[in-house]
C-alpha positions as CSV (number, residue, x, y, z in Angstrom):
1,M,-30.9,-8.7,-1.7
2,Q,-28.7,-9.9,1.2
3,W,-25.4,-8.0,1.4
4,Q,-23.7,-9.4,4.5
5,A,-21.4,-11.9,2.8
6,L,-20.4,-9.3,0.2
7,E,-19.8,-6.7,2.9
8,R,-17.1,-8.9,4.4
9,Q,-15.4,-9.2,1.0
10,I,-15.7,-5.5,0.3
11,K,-14.0,-4.7,3.7
12,N,-11.0,-6.8,2.6
13,N,-10.9,-5.0,-0.8
14,I,-11.0,-1.5,0.5
15,G,-9.1,-2.0,3.8
16,T,-11.7,-0.3,6.0
17,G,-15.1,-0.9,7.5
18,F,-18.1,-1.0,5.2
19,S,-21.8,-1.9,5.5
20,V,-24.4,-1.4,2.8
21,E,-26.8,1.4,3.9
22,K,-28.3,2.0,0.5
23,A,-28.3,0.0,-2.7
24,E,-29.7,1.1,-6.0
25,K,-30.0,-1.1,-9.1
26,Q,-28.1,0.3,-12.1
27,G,-28.4,-0.3,-15.8
28,G,-25.6,-2.8,-16.8
29,G,-26.6,-4.7,-19.9
30,C,-27.9,-8.3,-19.9
31,I,-24.9,-10.1,-18.5
32,N,-24.5,-8.8,-15.0
33,S,-26.6,-7.4,-12.2
34,C,-25.2,-3.9,-11.4
35,W,-25.6,-1.8,-8.2
36,M,-24.6,1.4,-6.6
37,I,-24.0,0.6,-3.0
38,A,-23.4,3.3,-0.3
39,G,-22.4,3.2,3.4
40,N,-19.9,4.6,5.9
41,G,-19.7,7.8,3.8
42,Q,-18.6,5.9,0.7
43,R,-20.1,4.8,-2.6
44,F,-19.1,2.0,-5.0
45,F,-20.3,0.4,-8.2
46,I,-20.5,-3.4,-8.0
47,K,-21.2,-6.0,-10.7
48,L,-22.7,-9.4,-9.6
49,N,-22.9,-12.7,-11.4
50,R,-22.9,-16.4,-10.4
51,P,-19.8,-17.7,-8.6
52,G,-18.5,-19.5,-11.7
53,M,-18.0,-16.2,-13.5
54,L,-15.2,-14.9,-11.2
55,A,-12.6,-15.4,-14.0
56,M,-14.6,-13.0,-16.2
57,F,-14.4,-10.3,-13.5
58,E,-10.8,-11.0,-12.9
59,A,-10.1,-10.4,-16.6
60,E,-12.1,-7.2,-16.6
61,K,-10.3,-6.0,-13.5
62,Q,-7.0,-6.6,-15.2
63,G,-8.1,-4.7,-18.3
64,L,-9.4,-1.7,-16.4
65,Q,-6.1,-1.6,-14.5
66,A,-4.1,-1.7,-17.7
67,L,-6.1,1.2,-19.1
68,A,-5.7,3.1,-15.8
69,N,-2.0,2.5,-15.9
70,A,-1.7,3.9,-19.4
71,D,-2.8,7.3,-17.9
72,T,-4.6,8.5,-21.0
73,V,-8.3,7.8,-20.9
74,K,-10.2,7.8,-17.6
75,V,-11.8,4.5,-16.5
76,P,-13.5,3.5,-13.2
77,Q,-10.7,2.3,-10.8
78,P,-11.0,-1.4,-10.1
79,L,-11.0,-2.0,-6.3
80,G,-11.3,-5.8,-6.1
81,C,-13.2,-8.9,-7.1
82,G,-14.0,-12.2,-5.5
83,E,-16.9,-14.5,-4.7
84,T,-19.2,-15.7,-2.0
85,G,-21.4,-18.7,-2.0
86,D,-24.0,-16.9,-4.0
87,Y,-22.1,-14.4,-6.2
88,A,-19.0,-13.5,-8.1
89,Y,-18.4,-9.7,-7.9
90,L,-16.3,-6.9,-9.3
91,L,-16.0,-3.8,-7.1
92,L,-15.4,-0.5,-8.9
93,E,-15.0,3.2,-8.1
94,Y,-18.5,4.8,-8.4
95,I,-18.5,7.6,-11.0
96,P,-21.8,9.5,-11.6
97,F,-22.3,9.6,-15.4
98,V,-24.0,12.1,-17.6
99,P,-24.5,11.8,-21.4
100,I,-21.4,12.6,-23.3
101,T,-21.1,15.9,-25.2
102,N,-19.4,16.7,-28.4
103,K,-16.7,18.6,-26.5
104,A,-16.0,15.5,-24.4
105,L,-16.0,13.3,-27.5
106,R,-13.2,15.5,-29.0
107,V,-11.2,15.0,-25.8
108,L,-11.9,11.3,-25.9
109,G,-10.6,11.2,-29.5
110,E,-7.3,12.8,-28.4
111,Q,-7.0,10.5,-25.4
112,L,-7.7,7.4,-27.4
113,A,-5.1,8.3,-29.9
114,A,-2.6,8.7,-27.1
115,L,-3.5,5.3,-25.7
116,H,-3.1,3.7,-29.1
117,A,0.3,5.3,-29.7
118,I,1.9,3.3,-26.8
119,E,3.4,0.3,-28.6
120,Q,2.8,-3.1,-26.8
121,P,5.0,-6.2,-26.9
122,Y,2.9,-8.5,-29.1
123,F,-0.6,-9.1,-30.4
124,G,-2.8,-10.9,-28.0
125,W,-2.9,-10.4,-24.2
126,T,-1.5,-11.9,-21.0
127,R,-4.7,-13.9,-20.5
128,N,-8.0,-14.9,-22.2
129,N,-11.1,-12.9,-21.5
130,W,-14.6,-12.4,-22.7
131,I,-16.4,-10.3,-25.3
132,G,-19.9,-10.0,-23.8
133,S,-20.4,-13.5,-22.4
134,T,-18.4,-15.1,-25.3
135,P,-14.9,-16.4,-24.6
136,Q,-12.2,-14.3,-26.3
137,F,-8.8,-16.1,-26.8
138,N,-5.7,-13.9,-26.7
139,P,-2.5,-16.1,-27.3
140,A,0.7,-14.1,-28.0
141,S,1.3,-13.6,-31.7
142,D,3.6,-11.5,-34.0
143,D,1.3,-12.1,-37.0
144,W,-1.7,-9.8,-36.8
145,P,-3.7,-11.1,-39.9
146,A,-3.2,-14.7,-38.6
147,F,-4.3,-13.7,-35.1
148,W,-7.5,-12.0,-36.5
149,R,-8.3,-14.9,-38.8
150,E,-7.9,-17.7,-36.2
151,H,-8.8,-16.1,-32.9
152,R,-11.5,-13.6,-33.9
153,L,-13.3,-14.4,-37.1
154,G,-12.5,-18.1,-37.3
155,F,-13.5,-18.7,-33.7
156,Q,-16.8,-16.8,-34.2
157,L,-17.6,-18.7,-37.4
158,E,-17.0,-22.1,-35.7
159,L,-19.2,-21.0,-32.9
160,A,-21.9,-19.9,-35.4
161,E,-21.8,-23.3,-37.0
162,K,-22.3,-25.0,-33.7
163,N,-25.2,-22.7,-33.1
164,G,-26.9,-23.8,-36.3
165,F,-25.8,-21.0,-38.7
166,G,-24.2,-23.0,-41.5
167,G,-24.8,-22.9,-45.2
168,R,-24.2,-19.6,-46.9
169,L,-22.7,-17.9,-43.9
170,Q,-20.0,-20.6,-43.6
171,K,-19.2,-20.6,-47.3
172,L,-18.8,-16.8,-47.3
173,G,-16.7,-17.1,-44.2
174,E,-14.5,-19.7,-45.7
175,N,-13.8,-17.6,-48.7
176,L,-13.2,-14.5,-46.6
177,L,-10.7,-16.2,-44.3
178,G,-8.8,-17.5,-47.3
179,E,-8.6,-14.1,-49.0
180,M,-8.4,-11.5,-46.2
181,D,-4.6,-11.2,-46.1
182,A,-4.9,-9.0,-49.2
183,L,-6.4,-6.3,-46.9
184,F,-3.1,-6.1,-45.1
185,A,-0.8,-5.9,-48.1
186,T,0.2,-2.4,-47.2
187,H,-1.0,-2.2,-43.6
188,H,1.4,-3.4,-40.9
189,P,0.0,-2.3,-37.6
190,F,1.9,-2.4,-34.3
191,P,0.2,-3.8,-31.2
192,S,-1.8,-1.1,-29.2
193,L,-3.7,-1.6,-26.0
194,L,-7.3,-1.8,-27.0
195,H,-10.5,-1.2,-25.1
196,G,-11.9,-4.0,-27.2
197,D,-15.6,-3.3,-26.9
198,L,-15.7,0.4,-27.6
199,W,-19.2,1.2,-28.7
200,S,-21.3,4.2,-27.6
201,G,-22.9,2.4,-24.7
202,N,-19.4,2.0,-23.1
203,A,-18.5,5.7,-23.0
204,A,-19.9,8.5,-20.9
205,M,-18.9,11.7,-19.1
206,T,-18.3,12.8,-15.5
207,V,-20.3,15.7,-14.2
208,A,-17.0,17.7,-14.5
209,G,-17.0,17.0,-18.2
210,D,-14.3,14.3,-18.5
211,P,-14.9,11.4,-20.8
212,V,-14.9,7.9,-19.3
213,I,-14.8,4.5,-20.9
214,Y,-15.7,1.2,-19.2
215,D,-16.7,-2.5,-19.6
216,P,-13.5,-3.3,-21.6
217,A,-12.5,-6.5,-23.3
218,C,-8.8,-5.5,-23.5
219,Y,-6.1,-7.0,-25.7
220,W,-3.2,-5.8,-27.8
221,G,-4.1,-5.4,-31.4
222,D,-4.5,-3.0,-34.4
223,R,-5.8,0.3,-33.2
224,E,-8.3,0.3,-36.1
225,T,-10.4,-2.3,-34.4
226,D,-11.3,0.1,-31.6
227,L,-11.9,2.9,-34.1
228,A,-14.1,0.6,-36.2
229,M,-16.3,-0.3,-33.3
230,T,-16.9,3.4,-32.5
231,E,-18.8,3.5,-35.8
232,L,-21.0,0.5,-34.9
233,F,-24.3,0.5,-33.0
234,G,-24.7,4.3,-33.1
235,G,-21.2,5.7,-33.5
236,F,-19.2,8.5,-31.8
237,G,-19.6,11.2,-34.4
238,R,-17.4,13.4,-36.5
239,D,-15.9,15.5,-33.6
240,F,-14.4,12.3,-32.1
241,F,-12.9,11.2,-35.4
242,D,-11.5,14.5,-36.3
243,A,-9.7,14.8,-33.0
244,Y,-8.4,11.3,-33.2
245,E,-7.1,11.8,-36.8
246,A,-5.5,15.1,-35.9
247,N,-3.2,13.1,-33.7
248,T,-2.8,9.8,-35.6
249,P,-4.3,9.8,-39.1
250,L,-5.9,6.7,-40.6
251,D,-5.0,5.6,-44.2
252,E,-7.6,5.0,-46.9
253,G,-7.6,1.3,-46.4
254,Y,-9.3,1.7,-43.0
255,A,-12.7,2.2,-44.9
256,I,-12.6,-1.4,-45.9
257,R,-10.8,-2.9,-42.9
258,K,-13.3,-1.5,-40.5
259,I,-15.9,-3.8,-42.1
260,L,-13.6,-6.7,-41.4
261,Y,-13.1,-5.6,-37.8
262,N,-16.8,-4.9,-37.1
263,L,-17.8,-8.3,-38.6
264,Y,-16.3,-9.9,-35.5
265,H,-18.8,-8.0,-33.3
266,V,-21.7,-8.7,-35.6
267,L,-20.9,-12.4,-35.6
268,N,-20.6,-12.3,-31.8
269,H,-24.1,-10.7,-31.7
270,L,-25.4,-13.5,-34.0
271,N,-24.0,-16.1,-31.6
272,L,-25.3,-14.3,-28.5
273,F,-28.7,-13.0,-29.7
274,G,-29.6,-15.0,-32.7
275,R,-30.8,-14.9,-36.3
276,S,-31.6,-11.2,-36.5
277,Y,-27.9,-10.5,-37.1
278,L,-27.4,-13.2,-39.8
279,H,-28.3,-11.0,-42.8
280,Q,-26.0,-8.2,-41.6
281,A,-23.1,-10.6,-41.2
282,E,-23.6,-12.1,-44.7
283,T,-23.9,-8.7,-46.3
284,M,-20.6,-7.5,-44.6
285,M,-18.8,-10.6,-45.9
286,E,-20.1,-10.1,-49.4
287,E,-18.9,-6.5,-49.4
288,L,-15.5,-7.5,-48.2
289,L,-15.2,-10.2,-50.8
290,S,-16.3,-7.8,-53.6
291,Q,-13.4,-5.5,-52.6
292,L,-11.0,-8.4,-52.7
293,R,-11.8,-9.6,-56.3
């Protein structure tokens, strides 16, 4: 790994001299190459991708900054992004992580409730971004069900059809999109700042015991979407939920709406990783339609 071109960029980001004396590969999913780099008495976390992916890093930087500005949940401070001839990069504060404890999850529940309680101007976001490596469109809207139908489920279903997943999935999807407004008959959320990709792999704890969230796909939407995803792919556990609901309780309709919200992520996984998620997506649609009839 040649760091010279990136070193010049990093110096501009941090406003002081820096040269890479140590670089350790970090776990970072399947989208980016992630490293801890150290030198001149400093350590940073850096994500790398091909130069054409700079816009993805710019959007993530903006999301991290928005979460940091809310001053509720700790996130790695974004320090800069840019590109060289070989790489696009995102430079972040380096935070050593340890597995999150139940105590920290209770604190995270309280902090997330505080984040969600801050009302935002509209549904959507100031820019488009990505969910994983899939584009996520965030036009301004004052109609949450329409936003979710068109820019979340509808978009993923169109992408699934292009990827060869037609037939039953599309028929169920068509029916669901036509009937889903009934799930919002008594639920009228205000826009909250959302992490947007809040599964258990995107939360950890500092060595001091503070919860940290990272790798966001931020937008302004119904707070229940964040809560729903904390129950997907492993879950955050009862301590987290009890702490969240002690601050901002959820109504009974959440038990059904969370399926609608998690369907978005399951469809995205279908589009990213293939057929192994098809049955799960169809089953979720069937369950939702059974509740609507």
